[in-house]
C-alpha positions in Angstrom: 12.1 6.3 14.2 9.7 4.7 16.6 12.1 3.1 19.1 9.2 1.5 20.9 8.1 -0.5 17.8 8.6 -4.2 18.4 10.2 -5.7 15.4 11.7 -8.8 17.1 9.1 -11.2 15.6 7.0 -11.2 12.5 6.5 -7.9 10.8 3.5 -6.4 9.1 3.6 -4.1 6.1 2.2 -1.3 8.2 5.0 -1.7 10.8 7.6 -1.5 8.0 6.0 1.7 6.8 5.6 3.3 10.2 9.1 2.8 11.5 10.5 6.0 9.8 9.3 8.6 7.3 11.6 7.2 4.6 12.5 3.7 3.4 15.8 3.9 1.5 15.7 2.3 -1.9 19.2 0.9 -2.2 21.1 -0.3 -5.3 24.4 -2.1 -4.4 27.0 -3.5 -6.7 29.7 -4.3 -4.1 29.0 -6.6 -1.2 31.9 -5.0 0.7 29.9 -1.8 1.0 26.7 -3.4 2.3 27.6 -3.8 6.0 29.1 -0.3 6.5 26.2 1.3 4.6 23.6 -0.5 6.7 25.4 0.5 9.9 25.6 4.1 8.6 21.8 4.2 8.0 21.0 2.6 11.3 23.2 5.2 13.1 21.1 7.9 11.4 17.9 6.3 12.7 16.8 4.4 9.6 16.6 0.7 10.0 14.1 -0.5 7.4 16.4 -1.0 4.4 15.1 -2.0 0.9 17.9 -3.5 -1.1 16.7 -3.8 -4.7 17.3 -6.9 -6.8 18.6 -4.8 -9.6 22.2 -6.1 -9.5 23.8 -9.6 -9.4 25.2 -8.8 -6.0 21.9 -7.8 -4.4 21.1 -11.2 -2.7 24.6 -11.4 -1.3 24.3 -7.9 0.1 21.0 -8.8 1.8 22.6 -11.8 3.3 25.5 -9.8 4.6 23.3 -7.1 6.2 21.0 -9.7 7.7 23.9 -11.6 9.2 26.1 -8.8 10.4 23.8 -5.8 11.1 21.1 -7.2 13.4 19.9 -3.7 14.3 18.8 -3.3 10.6 15.7 -4.8 9.1 16.7 -5.7 5.6 14.1 -6.2 2.9 14.2 -7.0 -0.8 12.9 -4.6 -3.5 12.2 -5.1 -7.2 10.8 -8.5 -6.4 8.8 -9.6 -9.5 7.8 -13.2 -8.9 7.7 -16.1 -6.4 11.2 -17.2 -7.2 12.5 -13.7 -6.4 10.6 -13.8 -3.1 11.9 -17.2 -2.2 15.5 -16.3 -2.9 15.1 -13.1 -0.9 13.7 -15.0 2.1 16.6 -17.5 1.9 19.1 -14.5 1.9 17.5 -13.1 5.1 15.0 -10.5 3.8 12.3 -9.7 6.3 10.0 -7.8 4.0 9.3 -7.7 0.2 8.7 -4.7 -2.0 7.6 -5.1 -5.6 7.1 -2.8 -8.6 3.7 -4.3 -9.3 1.3 -7.0 -8.0 0.2 -10.4 -9.1 -1.9 -13.0 -7.2 1.0 -15.4 -7.4 3.4 -13.0 -5.7 0.9 -12.3 -3.0 0.5 -16.0 -2.3 4.2 -16.6 -2.3 4.7 -13.9 0.3 1.9 -15.3 2.4 3.5 -18.7 2.2 6.8 -17.2 3.3 5.2 -15.2 6.1 6.8 -12.1 4.7 5.0 -8.7 4.5 4.6 -7.4 1.0 4.4 -3.8 -0.2 3.2 -4.2 -3.8 3.5 -1.4 -6.4 0.3 0.1 -7.8 -0.4 2.9 -10.2 -4.1 2.5 -11.0 -7.4 2.1 -9.3 -7.8 -1.4 -10.7 -4.4 -2.5 -9.3 -5.4 -1.2 -5.9 -8.7 -3.2 -6.1 -6.8 -6.3 -7.1 -4.4 -6.0 -4.2 -7.2 -5.2 -1.7 -9.1 -8.2 -2.9 -6.2 -10.3 -1.6 -6.2 -8.5 1.7 -3.5 -5.9 1.0 -4.2 -2.4 2.1 -0.7 -1.0 2.6 0.7 -0.4 -0.9 3.5 1.2 -2.7 2.5 3.9 -5.2 4.9 3.5 -8.0 6.2 5.3 -10.0 4.9 8.0 -7.8 5.8 11.2 -9.7 5.2 9.7 -13.2 1.8 8.2 -12.1 0.3 11.5 -10.9 2.2 12.5 -7.7 0.4 13.9 -4.7 -2.6 14.9 -6.8 -3.3 11.3 -7.6 -3.0 10.2 -4.0 -5.5 13.0 -3.0 -7.9 11.7 -5.6 -7.6 8.2 -4.3 -8.3 9.2 -0.7 -12.1 9.2 -1.5 -12.7 5.8 -3.1 -9.8 4.1 -1.3 -10.0 5.6 2.2 -8.9 2.4 3.8 -5.7 2.1 1.9 -2.3 3.6 3.0 0.6 4.3 0.7 4.3 4.5 0.4 5.0 6.6 -2.7 8.3 5.7 -4.5 9.7 6.8 -7.7 10.8 10.4 -8.3 10.5 11.1 -4.6 13.3 13.3 -3.3 14.3 15.2 -0.2 12.8 18.3 -1.8 9.3 16.9 -2.5 9.0 14.2 0.2 6.9 16.4 2.5 4.4 17.0 -0.3 3.6 13.3 0.0 4.0 12.9 3.7 1.5 15.7 4.4 -1.2 13.6 2.9 -3.4 11.6 5.3 -3.2 8.4 3.3 0.6 8.4 3.1 2.6 6.7 5.9 6.1 7.0 4.5 8.0 7.4 1.2 10.7 5.5 -0.5 13.7 7.2 -2.0 17.2 6.6 -3.2 18.7 9.9 -2.0 19.8 8.4 1.3 22.5 6.3 -0.4 23.9 8.4 -3.3 26.2 6.4 -5.6 29.1 8.8 -5.0 28.9 8.4 -1.2 28.9 4.6 -1.6 31.8 4.7 -4.0 33.9 6.9 -1.6 32.8 5.0 1.5 31.5 8.3 2.9 29.4 6.7 5.6 29.2 9.9 7.6 27.3 11.5 4.7 24.9 8.6 4.6 24.3 8.8 8.3 23.6 12.6 8.0 21.1 12.0 5.2 19.4 9.3 7.2 19.2 11.6 10.2 17.6 14.3 8.1 15.2 11.9 6.6 14.1 10.7 10.0 13.2 14.2 10.9 10.6 14.6 8.1 7.2 14.8 9.6 4.4 12.4 8.6 0.8 13.1 9.6 -0.3 9.6 8.6 0.4 6.8 11.1 
């Protein structure tokens, strides 16, 4: 983690990506777990936390982390439309991650002054996001859409774009992505395994975060 990175004010998507090699992709079903989980990740050196809007409790979890764990920077994932972005901002999210991209979502995030990491899986989607001024993108679903080989192919025509691959990325293959010059960080769910959340094994989550923070990225 770059302890010198100023995250006190407005964030950029690149700052979100540069803070650590891994952004945890988090699914929470119990608000009571949110605060301790966030503290455990921060203790391990990971503070950019993507809480996905995949459960009814997600917005309440974002609100709890934003209110009670100021060292964390909580964002919302699986944001699909302007209404999701607005609700996430009201809950305290400081960045937005989406599985795809639309002009309406991009405009909503600009209106909210929230950085957006939109998901792309094709060259046309990259071009559409870039036309709206977005050059830091989520490659999703990374493994299913071509993995490191696809990102290597994109480095030629899209040399000004930097990626956060997410989807099928694990501790075992993360360095395959992080070794690429157009990859700044990866997103992964392995930092918050469901069994650790269920047991309240915060020490395990801290250890996983610490290990993830030691992964080396060449792209910054």
